[in-house]
N, C-alpha and C positions, 0 to 999 in steps of 0.2 A: 826586313820587308815590313811595310805598314799594313796593319790589319784592315780588311775591307770595311769593317764597321766603325773604324776610328773616326771621330768627329774632328775635322780641322776647321776651327772657327777662331775669330778674333775676340769674341766676347761670350764666354761660357754661359753667363746669365741670360743671354738672348737665345741660347741653343737648347733650353729646356722645354719639354712638352712637344706637342704635335708640330709637324712641319719644321723640325729643327734644321732640316736640310737648307732652308732659306738662309740661315746664318752661315752655313758653309758656302753657299753661293755668294752671299754678301762679302765674305772674306776674300773669295776668289776675285770679286769685282774690285775690292780695295787694292789687292796686289796687282791685278791687271791694269787698273787705272794708273797707279803710280809707275809701273813699268813702262806703260805706253807714253806717259808724260815725259819720263826720263829719256826714252828712246827718241821721241820727237825732238827734244832739245839737243841731244847728242848728234842726231842725224842732221839737224839744221846747222850745228856747229861745224860738222864735217863738210857741209855744203858751203861754208864760208861766213856764216852769220851766227856767232856764238851768243849774242845778247838777247835772243828772243825767248819769251815765255811760251809755255805749251799753248795757252789760249791765243796768243798772237800767231802762232804757227797754224792752229786750227782756223782762225779767221782768214789768214792769208790763203790757205788752200781752198777754203770755202768760197772766198771771193774769186779765186781763179777758176773754180769749177765751171765747166762748160763755156768759159769765156763770155759770161754774161754779167752785166752790171747788176749790182745788188744794193738794196737799202739796208740800213741797220736792222729793221724789223725782219727782213728776209734772212739775214745771217743768224739772228737770234733764234728764229723759228726753226731753221734747218739744223742748227746745232743744239736745239732744245735747251736754250739758256734763257732764264727769266730776267736775270740782272743785266739790263741793257747798258748800264753804266760801265761795267767791266769790258763789254764788247766795244763800246764807244771809245774807251781809253785805248784799247788795242788798235782800233782803226786809226786814231790820231797818231799813235806811235808808228804804225806802218806807213802812214802818209808822210810823217817826218823823215822816215828812213827812205822815202821815195820808192817804196815797193807797191804803193797804191796810188791811184789818182781819184779825184772826186769831182763831181759836178752837181751843183745845186739847181734844182728845178722846182720853183715854187717853194714850198716848205720842206720838200724831200731832198735828201742828199743821196746821190748814187755813187757807188764805189766800183772800181775796176782795177785789176792788177796792171801795173805799169810794165814796160818791157823788162825793166830790172827785176820786178816781181815775178814775171813769167819765167825769166832765165833762172831765178833762184828756185822756183818750183821744179823746173827741169833738173837742176843739179840735185835737189832733194830726192827726186824720183830715181836718179841714177845711183845715189848712195843707198837708197831704200832697196833697190833691186839687188845690189851687190851684197849688202850687209844683212838684209832681212829675208827677202824673198828667195834668193838662191838657197840659203841654208834651210828655210822653211820647206821648200819643195824637196830638197835632198833628204831632209829628215822624215819624209813620208807623209806630210800633211797635204792632202789634196784639196783642190778647189771646192768640191762638193761638201767636204767636211766643214770647211770654213763658212760656206753659205748656210749650212744647217745651224752652226753655232751662232752666226749673225742673226738668223731668223729667230732663234730662241731668245737671244738677247733683246731683240726689238719687242717681242711679245712680253717678256718680263719687264721691260722698261715701261710698257703700258700699264702693267699692274702697279708699279711703283708710282707712276704719275697719278693714277686714280687714287691710290692710298694717300698720296700727299695732298690731294684735293679734299679727301675725306678728313684727314687730320687737321687741315686748315679750318674746317667747319666745326670742329669740337670746341 
């Protein structure tokens, strides 16, 4: 059994002093992010498209969200991504795979999921329900717990965003 006061961190030198728990949270985020990225790629492979990166999968699902067309800036904003070049590359790849369509209006390009892209998102959803959601619910994780965790993560992401702005001004 793990002692309650044991510190589980990735970088001991960052866990010294006050608020060492932030290092424990950061390590949890590292593990969660990598698990989530791996999950998305394996879920997409099980859906029939094994060659997509985690970012491409996020961009596809975000573009499919609410069946509304989106601009590059919309997608970057909603996914909280500063590097527009990586998202633009993902969009070009998804267009080449015929999972998205695009329409240029003036200087803006608007993206929308194609029928093939919508069908792929539906297959992904089915695999997600079978492989992730069913075991999650059977394991005792209820929706309210997930909402509380998600809320805390959004609050903490705001602190990290503010800290990144502060660090940029140093």
